[in-house]
Each structure stands twice: as structure tokens, then as C-alpha cells.
Wavefront OBJ file of the C-alpha trace (Angstrom):
o trace
v -0.045 -0.090 0.012
v 1.266 3.294 -0.865
v 1.561 6.525 1.391
v -1.274 8.325 -0.584
v -3.507 5.183 -0.234
v -2.854 4.920 3.338
v -4.016 8.410 3.901
v -6.818 8.114 1.692
v -7.810 4.858 3.794
v -7.266 6.870 7.305
v -9.297 9.568 5.828
v -12.102 7.450 5.544
v -12.624 5.614 8.609
v -15.705 6.950 10.580
v -14.612 5.156 14.184
v -11.683 4.500 15.787
v -10.242 1.043 16.259
v -10.752 -0.241 19.663
v -9.341 -3.833 19.037
v -6.201 -5.842 16.889
v -7.810 -5.696 13.289
v -4.796 -8.294 12.133
v -5.421 -7.940 8.527
v -5.305 -4.096 8.474
v -1.497 -4.534 9.963
v -0.505 -6.530 8.074
v -1.712 -4.485 4.712
v -0.045 -1.465 6.257
v 2.985 -2.428 8.233
v 5.919 -4.516 6.819
v 8.429 -5.298 9.691
v 8.575 -3.718 13.468
v 11.960 -3.712 15.066
v 12.430 -3.577 18.689
v 15.395 -2.188 20.253
v 14.852 -2.719 24.293
v 12.136 -1.549 26.353
v 12.183 1.936 25.064
v 12.871 2.156 21.422
v 10.881 0.290 18.082
v 10.756 0.971 14.472
v 7.669 0.517 12.274
v 8.424 -0.075 8.802
v 5.300 0.641 6.611
v 4.797 -0.722 3.282
v 4.815 2.436 2.027
v 8.495 2.978 2.717
v 7.589 5.232 5.804
v 8.976 4.718 8.773
v 8.273 5.681 12.696
v 10.556 5.379 15.463
v 8.765 5.060 18.929
l 1 2 3 4 5 6 7 8 9 10 11 12 13 14 15 16 17 18 19 20 21 22 23 24 25 26 27 28 29 30 31 32 33 34 35 36 37 38 39 40 41 42 43 44 45 46 47 48 49 50 51 52
């Protein structure tokens, strides 16, 4: 899924997610790398990365 598709999809959502949607997660996220208790990197299929 490309960045533009991700943004369009999220903008169409009318409710908050209150439980894990495995299909949604798998369609958006390529990989999650955990670096201990205080840092992880989420790599999206669009190529974007988020450090938490």
C-alpha cells in the first residue's frame, strides 16, 4: 500500500479502532524492529518509518 493509499484509507474511517485488526496491520506494516523496552521502529509497506 502506498502512502497516498494509506492516507485515503485512514481518512475514510468513521470510527476509532478499539481492537486489533490483524488484516489491517498486515496490509500496512512491513516490519517492526524492537530495540529494547524504550525504542522500536515500524516500517510501513509505503516505505515510511516511524520510531517510537
